[in-house]
C-alpha positions in Angstrom: 11.6 -10.4 17.9 13.9 -7.5 17.4 13.9 -4.5 15.1 16.0 -1.4 14.4 14.9 1.8 16.5 12.8 -0.3 18.8 12.6 -2.2 22.0 12.7 -5.8 22.1 9.9 -8.1 21.4 8.3 -4.7 19.5 6.5 -6.4 16.2 6.7 -3.6 14.1 3.7 -3.3 11.5 3.3 -6.6 12.0 6.2 -7.5 9.8 6.3 -11.2 11.0 2.9 -13.3 11.5 2.4 -17.5 11.3 -1.0 -18.9 9.5 -1.4 -22.4 8.6 1.9 -23.5 10.1 3.8 -20.6 7.4 5.8 -17.9 8.9 5.7 -14.9 7.1 7.9 -11.5 7.0 5.5 -8.6 5.3 5.4 -5.2 5.1 1.9 -4.3 4.3 1.7 -1.7 7.3 4.5 -0.3 6.4 4.5 3.3 5.2 8.6 2.9 4.0 10.9 0.7 5.2 13.7 3.1 6.0 16.0 0.3 7.4 13.5 -1.1 9.8 15.3 -4.1 9.6 14.7 -6.8 12.0 14.7 -10.8 12.8 13.1 -13.0 14.9 15.3 -14.5 17.6 15.2 -18.6 19.0 15.1 -18.2 22.9 18.1 -20.3 23.7 21.6 -20.9 21.9 22.8 -23.5 19.8 26.5 -24.6 19.8 26.7 -28.5 17.4 24.0 -28.9 15.5 22.3 -29.1 11.9 19.4 -26.7 11.1 17.4 -27.4 8.3 14.2 -24.4 7.2 12.4 -24.6 4.2 11.6 -20.9 2.7 10.8 -19.2 -0.6 10.1 -15.5 -1.4 7.4 -13.8 -3.5 5.6 -10.8 -3.8 7.3 -7.3 -4.3 10.1 -5.9 -2.1 8.9 -3.2 0.6 9.1 0.7 -0.6 11.8 2.4 0.7 14.2 -0.9 0.5 17.7 -0.4 -0.5 18.7 -1.5 -4.0 20.3 -4.8 -2.5 17.3 -5.7 -1.0 15.1 -7.2 -3.4 15.0 -11.2 -2.9 17.3 -10.7 0.2 16.8 -12.4 3.5 19.1 -14.7 5.7 19.4 -17.0 8.5 21.7 -15.8 11.2 23.2 -17.6 13.6 26.2 -17.5 16.2 24.6 -14.6 16.8 24.7 -12.5 19.8 21.8 -12.3 22.5 18.7 -10.2 21.4 18.6 -8.7 24.8 22.6 -7.2 24.3 21.4 -5.6 20.8 21.5 -2.0 20.4 18.2 0.0 20.1 19.7 1.8 16.9 22.2 -2.0 15.8 20.8 -2.9 12.0 22.6 -6.4 12.7 23.5 -8.5 15.7 27.3 -10.0 15.7 26.8 -13.0 14.0 27.3 -15.1 10.9 24.8 -15.5 8.1 23.4 -17.6 5.6 22.3 -15.2 3.2 19.4 -15.7 1.0 18.8 -15.0 -2.5 15.9 -15.4 -4.9 16.3 -15.0 -8.5 14.9 -12.5 -10.8 14.5 -14.5 -13.4 17.3 -14.3 -15.6 20.5 -13.5 -14.1 22.4 -15.7 -11.6 21.7 -14.7 -7.7 23.7 -17.6 -6.0 22.3 -18.6 -2.4 23.9 -19.8 0.5 27.1 -17.1 1.0 28.2 -16.6 4.2 27.5 -12.8 5.6 30.1 -12.4 8.6 29.6 -9.9 11.0 32.2 -8.8 13.4 32.9 -12.3 13.1 36.4 -14.0 11.0 36.4 -17.4 9.3 38.5 -19.4 8.0 37.6 -20.7 3.9 39.9 -22.9 2.0 42.4 -22.4 5.3 42.7 -18.4 4.6 40.6 -15.7 6.3 37.7 -14.3 4.9 38.8 -11.0 3.1 35.2 -9.4 2.5 31.6 -8.8 4.6 30.2 -11.9 2.3 31.6 -14.5 0.9 30.2 -16.6 -2.3 29.2 -20.2 -1.7 31.7 -22.3 -3.2 29.1 -24.3 -5.3 26.4 -21.5 -7.2 22.8 -22.3 -7.2 20.6 -19.9 -8.0 16.7 -20.5 -7.6 13.7 -18.3 -9.1 10.6 -17.5 -8.8 8.4 -18.9 -6.1 9.8 -22.0 -5.7 10.6 -23.6 -1.6 14.3 -24.1 -1.3 15.9 -26.0 1.4 18.7 -24.5 3.4 20.1 -26.7 5.9 23.6 -25.1 8.3 26.0 -27.9 9.7 28.0 -26.6 12.8 30.0 -29.3 14.4 32.9 -27.9 16.6 34.8 -25.1 14.8 33.9 -26.2 11.3 30.7 -25.1 9.2 28.8 -26.1 6.3 26.0 -24.7 4.4 23.9 -26.9 1.9 20.6 -26.0 -0.4 18.1 -28.6 -1.2 21.0 -31.6 0.2 24.0 -29.9 -2.1 26.6 -29.1 0.3 27.7 -25.5 -1.2 29.5 -23.9 1.2 32.4 -25.4 4.2 34.6 -23.2 6.5 36.2 -22.9 9.6 37.2 -21.3 13.3 35.1 -18.5 13.5 35.8 -16.3 16.1 35.5 -12.6 17.0 37.3 -9.5 14.9 39.0 -7.6 17.2 39.1 -5.3 14.5 35.4 -4.8 14.4 33.8 -1.5 17.0 31.1 -4.5 17.9 33.0 -7.6 17.5 35.6 -7.3 19.6 33.9 -6.2 22.8 32.6 -9.8 22.7 36.2 -11.5 23.4 37.0 -12.9 26.6 40.4 -12.6 28.0 41.9 -13.0 24.2 39.9 -15.4 23.5 38.0 -14.7 20.5 36.9 -18.3 19.9 32.9 -18.6 19.2 31.2 -22.0 19.4 27.8 -21.1 19.7 24.9 -18.3 20.1 21.4 -17.3 18.9 19.7 -18.2 15.8 17.3 -15.9 14.4 15.3 -15.1 11.1 15.8 -11.7 9.4 12.8 -9.5 8.1 14.8 -7.8 5.3 12.8 -5.7 3.2 11.5 -8.4 0.6 8.4 -10.7 1.5 9.5 -14.0 2.4 7.9 -17.4 3.9 9.5 -19.5 6.2 8.1 -23.4 7.2 9.5 -26.7 8.3 12.0 -25.2 10.9 13.7 -28.3 12.3 16.9 -28.5 14.2 18.9 -31.6 15.6 21.5 -31.2 18.2 24.8 -33.5 18.1 
């Protein structure tokens, strides 16, 4: 695990823990969240695969959370190695399947692609913003379990929710205009084909279970 402002592998405030087959992110021991963003990483890189995870939001957002942090988390992939993340770096250079939970009344579609230091092509055009909403909009309210899937086949990536494809994009590459992203470009080759997978600790309590990966 890597938390903002702390060295690698320090589980600040026991944010991550496992009980009865469920991996949880909690903030009971935090006086204030204070931008202590973090993630739990798997120990190896992946390239072509399909990842499947069940998740649910529950409880109340931690004290000191940014305004956008309510029922917000994510699964990061094609990410930089955790041991290369700076001490005070909030998020890795990566792609992210963004997780939004509904507030009971408003639409908060899940599955947008957030690209930190990376560019992708959506409908043949380079992404214009940090996060781009899924093509198919699906909002899930309450504390229900939801199934996300990420499929990576070569240069094509797809996001699914509860078995339905909601977004497709292509050609992930490091962004030469991004301060950190450009440092991963090798000899003018910005192509990104693999990276690390991690689950966010992002200020709202969340559970993950049945985490499965199938390599192609």
